[in-house]
C-alpha positions as CSV (number, residue, x, y, z in Angstrom):
1,X,-9.7,-5.3,-10.4
2,X,-6.1,-5.9,-11.3
3,X,-4.7,-4.2,-14.4
4,X,-1.3,-4.5,-16.1
5,X,0.4,-1.2,-17.0
6,X,4.1,-0.6,-16.9
7,X,3.4,3.1,-17.4
8,X,1.2,3.8,-14.3
9,X,3.4,1.9,-11.9
10,X,6.3,4.2,-10.8
11,X,9.9,3.3,-11.6
12,X,11.4,1.0,-9.0
13,X,8.0,-0.5,-7.9
14,X,6.1,-3.5,-9.1
15,X,2.5,-2.4,-8.3
16,X,0.4,0.4,-7.0
17,X,-3.2,0.5,-5.6
18,X,-5.3,3.4,-6.8
19,X,-8.8,2.8,-5.6
20,X,-10.6,0.8,-7.0
21,X,-7.8,-0.7,-9.1
22,X,-4.5,-2.4,-8.6
23,X,-2.0,-1.7,-11.3
24,X,0.9,-4.2,-11.7
25,X,4.0,-3.9,-13.9
26,X,3.9,-7.5,-15.1
27,X,1.0,-9.9,-15.7
28,X,2.6,-12.7,-13.6
29,X,2.2,-10.6,-10.5
30,X,-1.6,-11.1,-10.7
31,X,-1.0,-14.7,-9.6
32,X,1.1,-13.8,-6.6
33,X,-1.3,-14.0,-3.7
34,X,0.9,-12.3,-1.2
35,X,1.6,-9.3,-3.5
36,X,-2.1,-9.0,-4.4
37,X,-3.1,-9.2,-0.7
38,X,-0.6,-6.4,0.1
39,X,-2.2,-4.2,-2.5
40,X,-5.7,-5.1,-1.4
41,X,-4.8,-4.0,2.1
42,X,-4.0,-0.6,0.6
43,X,-7.3,-0.5,-1.2
44,X,-9.1,-1.1,2.2
45,X,-7.0,1.7,3.8
46,X,-7.9,4.0,0.9
47,X,-11.6,3.2,1.2
48,X,-11.5,3.8,5.0
49,X,-10.1,7.3,4.6
50,X,-12.3,8.1,1.6
51,X,-9.4,8.0,-0.9
52,X,-8.1,11.6,-1.1
53,X,-7.3,11.9,2.6
54,X,-5.4,8.6,2.3
55,X,-3.1,10.1,-0.3
56,X,-2.6,13.3,1.6
57,X,-1.8,11.4,4.8
58,X,0.5,9.0,2.9
59,X,2.4,11.9,1.3
60,X,2.7,13.9,4.5
61,X,3.8,10.9,6.5
62,X,6.4,10.0,3.8
63,X,7.8,13.6,4.0
64,X,8.1,13.4,7.8
65,X,9.7,10.0,7.6
66,X,12.1,11.1,4.8
67,X,13.1,14.1,7.0
68,X,13.8,11.7,9.8
69,X,15.6,8.9,8.0
70,X,17.1,10.9,5.0
71,X,16.6,7.7,3.0
72,X,13.8,7.2,0.4
73,X,13.5,3.5,0.9
74,X,13.5,3.6,4.7
75,X,11.0,6.4,4.7
76,X,8.7,4.4,2.4
77,X,9.0,1.2,4.4
78,X,8.1,3.1,7.7
79,X,4.9,4.8,6.5
80,X,2.2,3.4,8.7
81,X,0.1,2.2,5.7
82,X,3.1,0.2,4.4
83,X,4.0,-1.2,7.7
84,X,0.5,-2.6,8.1
85,X,0.5,-4.0,4.6
86,X,4.0,-5.6,4.8
87,X,3.3,-7.1,8.3
88,X,0.0,-8.7,7.2
89,X,0.6,-9.5,3.5
90,X,1.2,-13.2,4.2
91,X,-2.1,-13.5,6.2
92,X,-4.4,-14.0,3.4
93,X,-7.5,-13.9,5.7
94,X,-6.4,-10.6,7.3
95,X,-8.9,-8.4,5.5
96,X,-11.8,-10.4,6.7
97,X,-11.0,-9.7,10.3
98,X,-9.1,-6.4,10.1
99,X,-10.4,-3.7,12.5
100,X,-11.4,-0.3,11.2
101,X,-8.5,2.2,11.0
102,X,-6.1,-0.6,12.0
103,X,-3.2,1.3,10.4
104,X,-3.2,3.7,13.3
105,X,-1.5,1.2,15.6
106,X,1.5,1.3,13.2
107,X,2.2,5.1,13.6
């Protein structure tokens, strides 16, 4: 389910996936198939890792990447979950064929 909330989405971002919802900053983003697919990939990742471990892994990986790159944006873009989502967001059929724990190949 996609909900519009400018208060839940962090500053500098347009959307966030928090299982089982996708929150977007602006209503028009609900119509953007590529954006929605990106967020649905995150929902699948969260479900695979039983939600809480996803956020722990995501946070720890971000800290490691930030320590390496010393740049917030580069660290964020190089998190394995984000790499998988960005690389496959244009493949709208991706989730139908995605292997289990596919994000591991992006580590």
